[in-house]
Structures are given as structure tokens and as C-alpha cells.
N, C-alpha and C positions, 0 to 999 in steps of 0.2 A: 864482323866480330861474331863468334860462335854463340848461338842462343844458349841460355842457361836454364836448367830445370832443377828446381829445389823442392824435393818431396817434403810435405808437411804432415808427417805421421807421428810426431813425438809431442809429448807434453799435454795431451788432451785430457780434459776432465768432463764429467757428465753430471748434470743436475736435473732434477724434476721440477717443472714449473707448476707446483701445486702439491697437495698432500698425496703421499703414497704409503702403502702398507709395509715398507721396509725402512730401516734407519740408514739413510745416506749420509756420508761424511759431510761435515759442515762446509768444507772447502771444495766439495765435489768428489765424485767417484773417479778414480783413475780409469781412463777409457782407452781402448785399443782402436786405432784407425789404420786400415779399414776394419770395420766391425759393426756391431749393432748393440742396442740397449740390452737385449737378452744375454748376449755373450759377456758383456761387461758385468751385469748383475750376477751371472753365474760364476765368473772368475773371482768376484769378490765374496762369494759364499752367501750372497743375500737372497738368492732363490735356489730352490732345489732343481735338479736336472729335470727339465720338462719331458724328457724321453723315458723317464722311469716311472713305474706305477701309474698313478693318476695325477701326478704333480702338475701336468698341463692345466688342469681345471682351476688351479689357484692363481693363474697368471693372466687372466683376461684383462686386468687393469693396465697392463703395460701398453696395449694398443689404444687405450683411452686416456693416455697421459701425454701432455706436452713435455718435450725434453730439450735441453740445451747442451751442446758441445762447445767447449771453449779451449783455446790454446794461445800461447804467445810464441812468436818466432822472431829471430834477429835478422835484420836486413841491412846490408851496406850497399849504397849506390855503386852499380857496376858498370856505368857508362852506357847502358842500354836505354833506348828511348821509350820502350813499351814494356808493360807488365800486365799479366792476367792471372787471376786465380782460376785453376782448372780442376773441376770436380768430375771424375770419371763416372761417379754414381752416387746419388743421394736418395735415400729411402725414407720418405718420399716427398712430403709437403714441408718445405724448408724456406727460411729466410736467412740470408748470408749477410753478415756485417763485418766490415774491416775497420778497426779503430773507431767503432761506434757509428759508422755510416753504412746504411744498407746498400749493398751492391747488386743484389738480385734475389729473386724468388723462384722456387722450383715446385713442380707438382707431378713428377714423372720419374719413377724408378728406372725406367727402361732407356734413359738417354743420359748424355753428359751435358755439362754446362761450363761456359767459359765467360768470366766476368772481367772486363778491363779495370785495373786498379792503380795504375801508375801514380796518379795525383794523390792517392790516399796513403801510399807507403811512407813510412817514417824511418829515418836512419836509427838503428838500434831496435828496441822492442816494438813489435806490432801485435795487436790482439785480433784474433780471428774467432768469430762466434757463428755457430750454425744452430738456429732455433727450429725445432721440428714441431709442427702441429700434429696432434694425434690423428692417425689415419682414419679412425672411426669418425671423428668430428668432421673432417673434411668430406669424407664419402657420404655420410648421412646428411649433411647440409646440402650437398649437391643433389642427392636423391630427393630430398624434400622440395628443392627448387625445380627440378626437371620432371618429377613424377617417377614413381617406382616402376621397375621393370621386372618381368619374371626371370627366374633362374633356377638352377638345380639346388641351390642352398640359400637359406634365409640370411645372407650376408651381403654387404654393399660393395662387393669387389668389382662390379661393373661400373662403378662411379669413381674409380680412382685408377690411374695407370700404375699399377703395382702388381707384383706376382699374385695371381688370383688365389693360388692354393695356400698362401699365407693365412687366408681366412678359414682354413679347414677344407678337407675333401674326404672322399670315402676311403682314403688310404692315409690321410695326413692329419696332424693335429692343428688346432687353431692357435697360432702363435704369430700375432700381428706385430711386425717389427718396425723399428725406426732406427736410422743410423747412417753414418758415412760409410757406405758399403763397398765402395771401390776407391782407388787411390785419389789423393788430392795433392796438388803441387802449385807452386808459384813459378810461372815461366816469364823470363825477360828476354828481350831481343831488340835488335835494331835492323833497319833495312827490310828487305822483302822476307816474307815468311810463307812457308808451305802450309796453307790452312787445312787442306785435306788432299788425300790421294785415293783415287778409285782405280783399282786394277780390274780389268775384265779379261781373263785368260780364255782362250778359245782356240779352235782350229779353223783354218780357212777352207775354202771349197775343195782344195787338193789334200786336205788332211795335215797341213803344215801348221805347227804351233804359231800363234800370233798373240800379241799383247796390245791391248788398248789401255793407255794410262790417261786418266782425266784428272787434271790438277786444278785446284782452286788456290789462288795466290792472294796473299794479303800484302799490299804495298801502296806507296803514295801515288803511283801513276805518273810520276814525272819523267821517267826514263825507261827505255826498253830493258827487259830482263833476259838473260841467257840461262839455259839450263840443259839437263841431259837426263834421259831415262836409259838404264843399262840392265841387261839380263842375258845370261847364258852366252856371253861372248858377242852379243849384239848391243849397239848403242844408237840412240837417236837424239840429236841435239835440236834445240828449238830456241827461238828468240821471240819475245812478245813485243807488241806495240806498247806504247807508253801507258795507255789506259786499259790494257787487257788484263783481266783477272781470272780468266779460265783458259786452260790450254789442253788440247787433246793430242796425244802422240800415239800413233799405231806403228808397231814394228813387227816384222816377220822374225821368227826365232827358229830357223831350220835345224839348228844343232840340238835343240831341246827334244827330249823324248816325251811321249804322251803318258798321262797319268791314268791309272785304272783303279777301280775298286779291287780289294785284295782277292776277291773271288775270280777275277778276270785278268790280273796282271800286276805289274810293279807300280810303285808310287814315286817317281822322280820328282823332286821339288827344287826350285831355283830361287836364288836371291835376286831381288830387284832393287836397284839403287836409283833414287830420284834426287837430283841436286838442283838447287836454285840459289845462287850466291853462296852464302855460308851455311845455309840450311840444307841438311841432308836427311833423307828418310830411307830406311831399309825395311823392305817387306819380303814376304816369301809367297810363292805361288806355284802352281802346276798347271799343265795344259791338257784340256780335254774338251770334247763337245758333249752337250746334253740335249736330248730331245724327248718330248712327251707325246705319245699317240693318245689323244685325250679320250676318245670314246672307249677304247680298250684299256685305258690307263696302263700303258706300257712304257717304261723308262728305258731309254737307250743311251749308252755312254760310248762315245767314239764310233757311233753307228752300229753298235752291237747291243741287242736287247739284253736286259739284265732281269732275271727273276729275282725279285726283292725278297731276301730272307731277313726280315726286319724285326726290330724291337722298338717299343715306345720308351722314351726317356723322360723322366720327371726330374725336378730339381733334386740333386744328390743330398742336400741337407736343407732343413728349414732355415738355416743360418748360412747363406752361401759363402761367407768369408772364411768358413772353416774348411772349405773344399779346396785342397791343394792340387797342384798339377799331378803329383804322385798318386793321389787318390783317384783323380779322373783317369789317369793312365791305367791304373789297376782295373777300374771298372770297365773301361773300353777294351782292355785286353781280355777280360772275361767275355765280352761280346764277341770279339774276333775268335776266341777259342771255341765258342759255341757255334761257329759257322755263320754268324750274323754278318751281313754286308751293308745294312742300312740302319741308321738310328733316326727315329722321328722325334724331334724336339717338340714336345707337346705344348699346346697353346695356353694351358693354365699356369705355365711357369715363366721362364725367362728367355730372352736372347742370351745364350750361354757365354761363358768367358772366352777370351782369345785363346787360352790354353786348350779349351775343349775342341775348337775347330782345328787348331794346329795339330792336335793329337789325331783327330779323325783324318786329316790330310796324310799324316805319317803312317797311319795304320791301314789306310785304304777303306775306311768306313764312309759310305755315302751318308749325307745328312739331308733329311727332309725337315725344313724349318717352318713351323707354324708361327704366324704372327700371334702375339699374346692376347687371344680372345678365346674364352672357353665357357660353354654350358650356361650362357645367360644372354638376355637381350641387352645390347650395349647402346646407350644413348649417343647420338651423333652431334648433339648441340655443343656449343662452346662452353667451357674451354677445352672440351675433350677432343673435338675434331682436330684442332691445331696441334694438340699434344700428340695425337696418333700420327699425324703427318710428319711431325718433327722426328719422332722416335723411329718411324719406318724409314725415312730418308737416311738418317744416321746409320742405322744398323744394316741396311742394304749396302751402303758404301763400305762399312766396316767389314762385312763378311764376304763381299764380292771377290777378294783375292783367293778364297779357299776353293780348291778344286773339288773338295769333298761335298760341298753344298750343291745339290742338284735340283731342289724344288723349294719354292716359296708357296705356302698355303695360308689362306686368309683366316681360318679359324678352326676350332674344334667343336663340332656338333651344334653350332648355332643355326645353321640352315635347317637341319633336322628338327631342332627345337621349335623353330618358327612354323615348320610344316606339320609337326605331329604332337607337340607337347602342350597344345592349348594356348600358345602365346598370342596368336592373332586376335582371338576374342578378348584376351586380357589387355592387349596393347592398345586396341583401337587405332587412333591415328599417330600414336607416338612412335618415334624412331626406335630401331632395334639393332642396327649394324649393317643393314643391306648396303648403305652407301659406302661403308668401309670396304666390304668384301667384293663388291661389283664395280666400284668406281675409284675410290681413293687409292687403295693398295695396288690394284693392277696398273693404274696409271703411274705410280711411283716405280714399281718394278720395271715396267716397260721403258721408262725414261732412264732409270739409274742402273738397271742390270738386265739388259736385253739378251744376255747370253743364257739366261735360265728361264724355265717355264714358271708360270704362276697358276695356281689352282684356287678357286674361291673358298673352299672349305672341305672338311671331311666329316661325315660322308657327303658326297656330292656326285651327281650323275652327268655333269658336263653341261647342262642347260637347265634353266629355270622351268622349262616346260615338263620336265620329268621329276618324279619324286626323288628326293636326295638319296634314298636307299634302294634305287633300282639296281639289282645285281648285274644286269646286262650292260651297264654303263658306269664308268668311273669307279669310285671307291664306295665301299660299304663298311659299316661297323656291325659286328654280330654280338648282341648282348641278350638275346633271348636265352641262349645258353649262358649259364650262371644264374640269370635272374629267374628263369621259369623252366627251361627245357633241359632234358638230358643231353650230355655232350654228343650222343650219337646223332643229334639233330644237325650237327655240322654237315653231315653227309646228305642232308636234304636239299642243299643248294650248291650251285656252281657259279660263284661270282667272278667278276673280272679281276678285282683286287680287294683284299680285306685289310683295311688300315687299322682296325682295332678288333681284337677278340681275346678272351682270356678266362682264366678260372683261378679261384683263390686257393691258397694253402698257407699254413703257418710258417713262420721263420724257423731257422735252425734252433735246436734245443738250447745251445749255449747262448744264443741271442735272446731267447725268451727268459732264460735263467738270469741273465744280466738285467733285463728290463723289468721283470716282475718279481716282487718279493713274496714270501709266503709259499704255501703249497701250490704246485702246478696241477690243476685239475681242469677238465674241459669247461666247467661252469664257474671257474674262479672269477670273482668280480674284477680284479685287477687285470686279468688276462682279457676279459671282455672289453676293458677300456682300450686295449690295443687291437680292437676290431672296429673299424670306423664305418664299414658298409652297413647299410640298412638291412636288418635281419640277417647279418652276415654269417653268424655261426650256424643258424638254421639252414641257410642255403648251402653251407659247406656239407652238412649232413644229408640234406636232400639230394645234393649232387652226387653223393656216393651211390645213390640209387640201388640197383641190383648188381652193380659191378663188384662191390666189396661188402663185407659185413659191416653193420653199424658198430662203432667201437664201444658204445656204452660209456661207463664211468672211468675206464682205464685210460689215463692220460697218455701212456706210451703208445697204446693202440690208436687213440685219437690222433696223436701227432703223426704217426707213421702212415695211417691210412688216408688221412686228408692230404698230406703231402704227396703221397703216391697218386691219389685220384687227380690232384691238380696236374701232375706231370703227364698222366695218361690222357686227360681231357685235351690239353693243349697240343700234345703230340698227335692225337687223333685228328684234330682239325688241320694242323699243318700237313700231315701226310695226305689227307683227303684233297686239300687244295692243291698241293704240289703235283698230285697225280693227274690233275687236269691242265697242266702246262701244255701248250702255250695259251689256252683260252684264259686261264687264271695266271696272272703274272706277278703276284706278290702277296705276301702275308706279313703283317706287322703285329707282333704279339704284344698285348698289354700285360706286363710291362717288364723292362729289364731290371730296374733298380727301385729301391725304397729310400725315403728320406729319414726314416726313424725305425725303431723296432716295432713291427706291426704285422698282423695277419693280413695278407694282401695277395695281389695277382703277380707279384714280382718273382723273377727267377733268381735274383741275388738279393738277400735280405738287407735290412738297414745297417747291419754290422759288416756287410761285405761278404757274408758266407753264401755259398752256392746251395740252393735248395735242390731237391730231386728234379724239379722242373728244368734247372739249368742242364743237367745231364741228359734229360729227354730232348731238350732243344738241340744239344750237340749232335745227337743221333738223327733227329728229324730234319736238321738243317745241313746234314752232311752233303758233300757233292753228289754222292750216289745213294740211292734209296730204293727199296723194294716195298711197294704198297699192294696189299691184297684187298681187292674189293670187286664186287659184281662178278664173281667167279673168274677173275683174271688177276695175273700179276702185272702190275704197272711198274716198269723199270724206269726210274727217273735218273737222268744223267746230266747234271749241271757242271760237268767238267769239260775242259777244252779238247779232250781226246775221246775217241770212241770207247765204248764199254763193250767188250767182246768176251765171250767164253761160254762154257756150258752152264745153263740155268738148271739147277737141280731142285725139283719139287718133291717133297716127301710127306706122306701122311703117316703119323706115328701114333702108337698107343702111348698113354702117359708113362708107361714103364720104359719108353724109348724104342720099343720094337717098331721097325719099319713095316707098315701095313701095305703101302703102295708107293712107288717111285716113278717119276717121269723126268727125263733129262732131254733138253734140246739146246742146240747152240744158238745164241742170239747175238745181235750187234745193235747197240743203242747209239745213235748219232750223238756227237757233241751237242750239249745244251738241248737234248731231246728226250722224248718219252716214248717207250715202246710198250704196247699192250700184248701180253701173252695169255691167251685163254687157258684156264685150268682144265685139264682132262677130268672127266667125272671120277676117275679112279682116285684122284687126290682131293677133289673138290667136295665129294659127298661122303661124310663120315657115317659109319654104321651106328656109332654112339657118340653124339656131340659132347657129352659130358666126360668122355674117356679118351678123347683123341685131340691131336693138334697137327698143325701144318708148318713145315719149315720150307723156306725158299732161300737158296744160296746162289749167288753169282760172284765169283772171285772171293774177296774177303768180306763181302757184305752178306749178312744173314738176317732174315726176318722170321720171327716166330709168331704164328697166329693160332688162336684158339676158336673152336666152334661154338663156345658158350661162355657165359659170364663166370667169373671166378666163384661166385656163390653157388653155382650149380655144377662146377667141375668136381670130379671124383679125385681130388687131390689127396695125397697121403700126407701125414705129418712129416715135417722136414727131417731128413737124415742126411748128414754130410760130415766130411772130415775137414778139419781146419789145421793148417800148419802156419805158425807165425815165426818169421825169421827176422832178426834185427840186422840192419846194414849200417854200420857206423859211418858217420860223416865227420871228419875231424874239424870242419869249419862250423858245424852247427849240430842240431839234434839229429839223431839217427833216422833213417827211413825204416819202415816196417813192411815186409813182404808178407801178405796174407793170402795163402793158397787155399781155395775152397774147392773140394771135390764132392760132387753131388752123388748121393746114394739113392735118392728119389728125385723126380723132377722138382726143380726149385724155380719159382716164379719171382722175378724182380729182386734178386739178391742185392742188398745194399748194406753199406757200412756207414755208421755215423760216429766217427771217432771224436767229434767235438763233445760227446757225452763223457769222454775220459779227460780231455784237455781242450779248452776252447780254441787253441791254436792248431789243433790237428785237422788234417784235410785228407779226404780220400780222392784218388784219381779217377774213380768211376763208380757208377751205381746202376741199378735197374738191369742186372744181368740175369737172363733166364738160362738155366742149365738143364740139359737132359741128363738122365741117370748115367753116371760114369764120366761126365764131362768135368773139366777143371778150369777154373779161372783164377786170375791173380789180381789182387788189389794192392796198390802201393799207398801207404799212409805216411805223410810227411808233416813237418811243421812243429812237432813237439816231442819231447822225451816223455814216454808214458811209463808210469810206475808199475803197471801190470799189463804188459803187451798181450797176454793171453786173453784178456777181456775183449779184445777185438773180435774174437770168435764166438761171442755169446750175446744173447739178448740183454739189454736193449740196443747194443751197438750193432750187432748183425741181425738184420731182419729180412724176411721174405714173405710173400703172400701166404704161403702154406701155414705159417705159424698163427694166422688168424682165421683161416678158412677151414683147414683140414680138421677132421674129427678123428680122435683116437679110436 
């Protein structure tokens, strides 16, 4: 008889178990499941949007309140012998009762729960109650019992298996949630049941796809069971002995094609069907091999080294149930469009949703998955040890089918914290997570997912005998830039692999305007609330250094120059590191996305708008790149074909006059780098403030200057602009904005969201020599005054802040 799955998402109410500063309805607040307390209160109009102004500061009580969810559902006996309540996710400390009887307790947001309930079910109405203990109460009690531990923030996130950044971060608000955050259902069945399926896709020694399927079966053990695993035209049958509950099936899949990251090939995916009796499971997978050369930290897919063009990923929303598949797809599309080929799921967040990994499979985005530990010493005592073991086993099995997943990583910055942040002295003999990262997690990955490498943490140098930040081994994080040093300091080091580095900038104007009421000024208090980094706005201005003028009190200049400086800083780092390929084999920028409207390191802001950094990433992560450093042109070719042609190097005056030119034919091997020394005629300016260098190979051009913008003899900007409307019968028109330079123009950019929040520019940061023309396409909105696209504050360039009349 076919198993039955009854979703239990309707009819829920929410009550507070104690006094709260809002008026809840006497019969309970209507609750959405999946969801959380905050989203229910917000939907009912009982709290103000915590993403706007400083509303967040008035919501701390929610994480210190016990809450109860309650619903009733009808059930009719269906002939099945067994029944279970299945919770895909409870956030976090909960007691579950069915018809007044406790069926289970939970204390981990990162895992699912299954409670047998057949004897408790009643024909007709059944009452299901989930009581949540306040996260702070649980975490603080455990902290008191186990002893405090050091961490980056004075919050108890290390004492509860819950999304750490829920407790606030240097880019995120403190919004400590409770709720039924993933689906819940009643399952009934008879006979054998497939309890779990672990798929391990790989290639054999000859490069032929193969699949290992490990099944866990729930049955009475009285008789043998027959089943089958099928994929891509191949099938393997099996029969168990009577008391056998685990089965492993391996089959060769010669007709399947291999899966690649999008930077290296196609992404064929295949449906896998697993059948045991009447129970059928369907999953999807792809086939590839993964290897990690640990000392050099070099990732290879299908035997081919991959230069990682990565971004760090944080939770897309503080309230994850609001994140739809469509929203994830849009964000990951933005990553792919910027040339990104790897997303690191950072350890202060979550194991992401099934949709996230399925989309990465489809789009060819590699995934580096941190286990959820970040920036704190984590106690290893019970009940935490067993909770970590359970969540790790479950999620390793859940994510194993995904070909995009290429690395498991034990934690974020905890090894460095123990080595450098004074933790050892503060901890004494107390545990701090070493046993997780070096014993428990590697043993689980080795047993449950031997097809993928495990790395104890990042930064980490591959052995405990070396400092975690040794640039000659493993991974490093670079945070002296932003915190203390000018971004030119990126050029002072040549690491093997940079897993975190970045620079801040404000979100798009339309995003700030939505989130902050009142006048927008650089020192507006409500704007300051949307800057969570310690001394963040001062670091923004200090980071401008001598690169650009300080913007003063002019908000438009502050917004433009700090966004521009962010883009330049990160691009400078990427270009430097890529020019050292293959010694350096990866950069993972902090960060791709934001969870709310905030001044941060993100390339895409909390409303999904692309900042200038995104456009700079697209250029710096292009397959082909020219980097000028150390009196040489470094030609980076991360494409599968040779890069051949005349390399033209020209030293210009700022008026565009060619002062010296050198041309030579070059060939850059696939996935290679070629260094071409600059002849003195083009490398040595007569007047650094009045000259520039261009390097062109094929369609790729790099423009470099011999001095900082604040010392260049830039003229005030002069240009011609023509705006042409291109109707689109199915939607708003597109606008073609043609800009012709009459003087040299540095980093010409258009910000059409200042005219309409939905308007988007296809490009930014374009440098034009006098007489050159470029075209911007503006889409997404019908503009009341299209000519405004050609004037400040929509059209900006460096000249309009640096040049003197």
C-alpha cells in the first residue's frame, strides 16, 4: 500500500507564554507554517518592519519569550500500520505534543525530527502543539552550566545549535527567531520503508561515471526485501536478508556524461529512482570527481585544476522562510553573471535549503560548505556533542547527491581565534571545538561521504604545526585591509588561496531610501543603524585614503565615492591574486549577498540590487584578464582555448595623445598566465600625474594610471549624452544611453535607481579616452524623464569629484 504524506501547514495559531509588549488576540495569532514568530507578528501588524530605520532595537523581547504553536487536523484511519510526525526544521528548543501527550523534544535548528505517533492518533480531530523555549533562556542556562567561552560577539550563539548570525553580526541585525521553519507532515505507511538514501556520485579510475547508493531500510525483519536503483538507463536490483537494514548498491553508468562547473563545461543531471516494495524515492544527481591538493589548496574537478573565482554566501534573509526558490535563483544568477564559479556557504549561517543546492547543480556553481561554527569557542560537552553529530550525519547524507558540493569545511575562523585572539588564556582547560574540527566531523565525512575532501577550518594551513594564517599553505583570510591597511597592501602577499577578503560600501540609493526615513546624510543616525561594523563608517572614509577625495557632508558624493572605493579595493585584490596563478589558486570575496538593507561588504545589496562592486567583480572574474604590475603585463587566461594575438601597450597623455606604443604577438596557454615585460618606453611616464597606460589583447582592455586620482591632472568632465527609448510591447521600454567623452572620463557609471527603484544599468565603471563612446542600456522601468539619465546624480565619474575648474 502506498505511503501517505499529509502536510500539516494549515490552521496554526501562535500564543506567547507570558507577558509581551503587544496585544495578541485572545484565541491566538494566526500563524504561517513554515514561518517564525517575527513574520507572524509582522503580518499581523503588531511589530514594525525590523529592516527599516532602527525598528530592530525594539524587538529584543521576541528572543526572550516562550511561544506556543497550536493546530488541529482531521485524521481518518487509512489502513496503515505506522505513523510519524515529521518536522523538517524546528527553530530551535521545542516540545512537541499530540493530543496532550509529549512525543519529543528538540534543541537543534540544523536537523529534522521524526516522532512515531500511531497509538496517539484519533479518528477525527487531533491537536498538535509545539512549545518553544526562548532561545536566550536555553543558551544562557547552558552557558552558566558549562562555563562561558570567548567569541567575536557578546551573545550566547555558541551554546545553541542555531543560526549564529541570528544573534547579530557585523553586517546583520539581532533578530533571534523561534518557529516551525521548515515543513511538517504526518506520514503513514505499512510494510518496509526507505528510511534514508545516500547517493555518492563519482567517477571510477577510468573516468566512467558510477553511483553508490546506500539505503537504510525500516522493516520488521521477518522476510527478505527486493528493490532496485536505476539511473541513466542502468539499473541494479538487490535482495536483502531478513534482518538486513542497510544495503549498498554500486553501479557503473557509462552513458552518463560528466558534470562540470560552468567555467569548465556543461552540467548534465540525472534522475535516480530507488524502489523497495511500494516505497519509491526519486532524487537527482550528477557525476564528477573532486580532489584537493591540501598544501597548495588546489581544487580539481574531473582531474582538471579549477581556479576558484568565489564569493561567500550568508543567509539571504534573517527569516529564511521568506526565501523562495525564485529569489535564490535570481541571486545565484547574479553570481554566475559576475563570473563566479564557487559559492562558500559560510559557517555562521545554515546548511542551506534543497533548492539552493539543486540550483547550484543546475547553474554549475561549485559549493564549499562550512559546518555551522563561526567566530567563537564552541563547547564540546553534552548535549551539544551529540547534537552536532546528529546534524552533521543528516546533512552530509542530504547533500551528498549534489555534484556542485566539492568541499566540507569544519568552521569559520575558530582555529585562528584559538591561535591569535587570546582564547587559550581565557579558556584554560575548557573545550573550544577542537574535537569537532579534528575528530568528529572528519570521521563523519570519511564514513558518510568519502567522495569529497574535508578541511578542518578556514583559515587553516593544513597542519596544527603551522600558524592557521601561513600564506604558503592552505587558506588565509585577509582582514588587515579594511580594518587597518590600505587596499594596496593586497599586493604585499602572494597566498596559496584567499578564502575571505573584502571591503565595505553602502547599498544602492533606492535600497537606502526605502530603509531609512528622513534626510539622507553621511552622519544620519538612522543610516548609522544600518552600519553594524565596529567603527565602520570611519573605516569607510579611512579606506578612501589618497585614492579619492574625502566626500565631506555631500551625501551624493559620499555614496558614490565609497561605493567606487569598495569596487576598486576588491578588484585590486582579485587582479593581484589571479596574476599569480597557478601558485595562488583561488579567491573567495566577502561577500555576495546581504540579509537586509545595510552598509556592508556585499556585491548585491539586501534588496537584490547590484552595487558597483558587482560590476567590478564581473570584470575581475572574466575568463581573460590583463593585470599590470611590477613593470609587466600579466595575461591571465582561464578559458579552455589559447589566447593569441597582438598585445598593444600604449602610454597616453590624458588628452588621449599616444606618447609611446609597443606591440608584440603573444600566446597564452589555456588556463595559463603569461608575463610580458613592459618596455621602458611605455612603463616610465614623464609626468605620472598627466599620463596613463592602456593594454589591449583582442577585446580585453585594461587602463592603468601612474598616480592616484587625487594627484592626477584630470579635467572637469565634458561629454555628450544621447538617450534613445526602445519600446518593448511586453513591458517597460529600454533606454539606450550613449556617452561620448570630450575629456578623459574615469569610471563612468549610471545609477538609474535614483529615478525609479526598478531601473537597472547593464554596466558601470567604464573609463573613456577623449573621443571614445560607450553605450549603457537601462531596463526595468518606465522613466518619466529619460534625459535625467545623462546628468548628476544619475551619471557619475571620478572627474566630477576630483577635477578642479
